C-alpha positions in Angstrom: 19.7 -33.5 -16.7 16.5 -32.5 -15.0 15.6 -28.9 -14.7 15.2 -27.7 -11.2 12.0 -25.9 -10.3 12.2 -22.8 -8.2 9.8 -22.8 -5.2 6.9 -20.4 -5.6 7.7 -18.5 -2.4 9.0 -15.5 -4.4 5.7 -15.0 -6.2 3.8 -15.3 -2.9 6.0 -12.7 -1.2 5.7 -10.3 -4.2 1.9 -10.5 -4.0 2.1 -9.9 -0.2 4.3 -6.9 -0.8 1.9 -5.6 -3.4 -1.0 -5.9 -1.0 0.9 -4.1 1.7 1.9 -1.4 -0.7 -1.7 -0.9 -1.8 -2.8 -0.8 1.8 -0.2 1.8 2.7 -1.1 4.0 -0.3 -4.7 3.8 0.6 -4.1 4.7 4.3 -1.8 7.6 3.3 -4.4 9.0 0.8 -7.1 8.8 3.5 -4.8 10.6 6.0 -3.9 13.2 3.4 -7.6 13.9 2.6 -8.4 14.2 6.3 -5.5 16.6 6.8 -6.8 18.8 4.0 -10.3 18.8 5.3 -9.1 19.7 8.8 -7.0 22.5 7.4 -10.0 23.8 5.4 -12.2 23.8 8.6 -9.5 25.6 10.6 -8.9 28.1 7.9 -12.7 28.7 7.5 -13.2 29.6 11.2 
């Protein structure tokens, strides 16, 4: 009885999802900072 090996597609997809998640978190943080800066500029004037 030979043990079946699972294809490594799941691990690859997981890493891809992690990269996308990190990218989205980074983009959202940058947008949040920009929004705060714009609000400060508008409130200052």
